[in-house]
N, C-alpha and C positions, 0 to 999 in steps of 0.2 A: 577886375576886381566884379564880383557880384553883389547885388544890393538885395536889401529884405527890408520890407517894410508889414508893420502887423496894426493891430487896431483892438482895443478894448472898451469897457466903459468902467468909470467909476461908482462904486456905489453913493446914492446921496450921500452929502455931508463927509466924505471921508476922502477928498481931494489933500488935505491940510495934512493927514495922515500918512498920506501917499507917499508925498512929496517930504514928510520924514524920513520914511523909509527908505526912500534913494539915497537923502543926505547922506545916509547912516549906512549905505550898503556895505554888506561883510566885504571885509577882504577876500575870503575865499570865493565868492559869488566874481569879486572882478578878476581874478586871477581864473577864473574856468570859463571866463569870457573871453579872456585875454587868449589864450590856450586854443577856445577855439577858432582861433582867428579872426574873433567879430572885432571890428574899430569903429570909429565915427559914429559910436552909438547914439541916439538924440532921443527926447521923448518929449512929445508935445502935447496941451491939451485945451479943450474948448469945450465949455460946459463941463458935461461929464465923460466926454469922448476923449480917449487917449490914442495916442499915434505916434508909434517908434519903428526906427529908421538907423540902420547900422548897414555897413560892408562885412563884407566875410571875405578874408584875404585867403582863407582855404578853403572858397565856395560854401553855396547856402547848404547843399548835402552835408558836407562835415559838421558845419555849423550847427546843424539840427540832430545831428548825430551825437554830435558829443554834448550837448544840451538833455536829449532825451535818455541819455543814459549816466547822465550825473546825480548821484544821490544830493550835491550841492542845490541843483536847480529845483529838485522835487523837494526838497525842504521851502524854498523859497517861494516854491508855488503854493504849497501849505502856509505859508506866513501870509502871503499876499491876498488869499481864499477871501478872505473877511471883507474887505476893502475893494476886491476886484472883480469886475464879471468879464473873464476871458471863453474865449471858444478853442477849444482845440483841436487840433487835425489828428485823427484819431490814428493815422499812418505815420505820422514823425512824432507827435507826441506835442508839439511846436503851436505857436498861432498861425494856423490858417495865412499863407503865403498870398499876398495882395497881390494883384494884377496889373503891373506897369500899364498907363493909356500915354503917358508924356514923358521925355524926360530932354531937358535943353543942356547940350553941354557947352 
């Protein structure tokens, strides 16, 4: 199973709102992520930095394409842009893939 990690910055004073929005994540967004083969999705925070990790049952390329072509993801990104600073890959439309430098199995 392929693994994917991303990073972003939360705007000052917006962490509680970020958490609230994820506690109330839209059912259609959850369904889209699952249908894209995304599982074991976790997001961590330290200071203003956000770090996300998930596994791709159908591969990273499939998950990225499913998200890039989804109106639900576009709507979610628009919803989050007032509290989150996220660099996007111009080719995939998703967060740039972080380079794995170590893994312990």
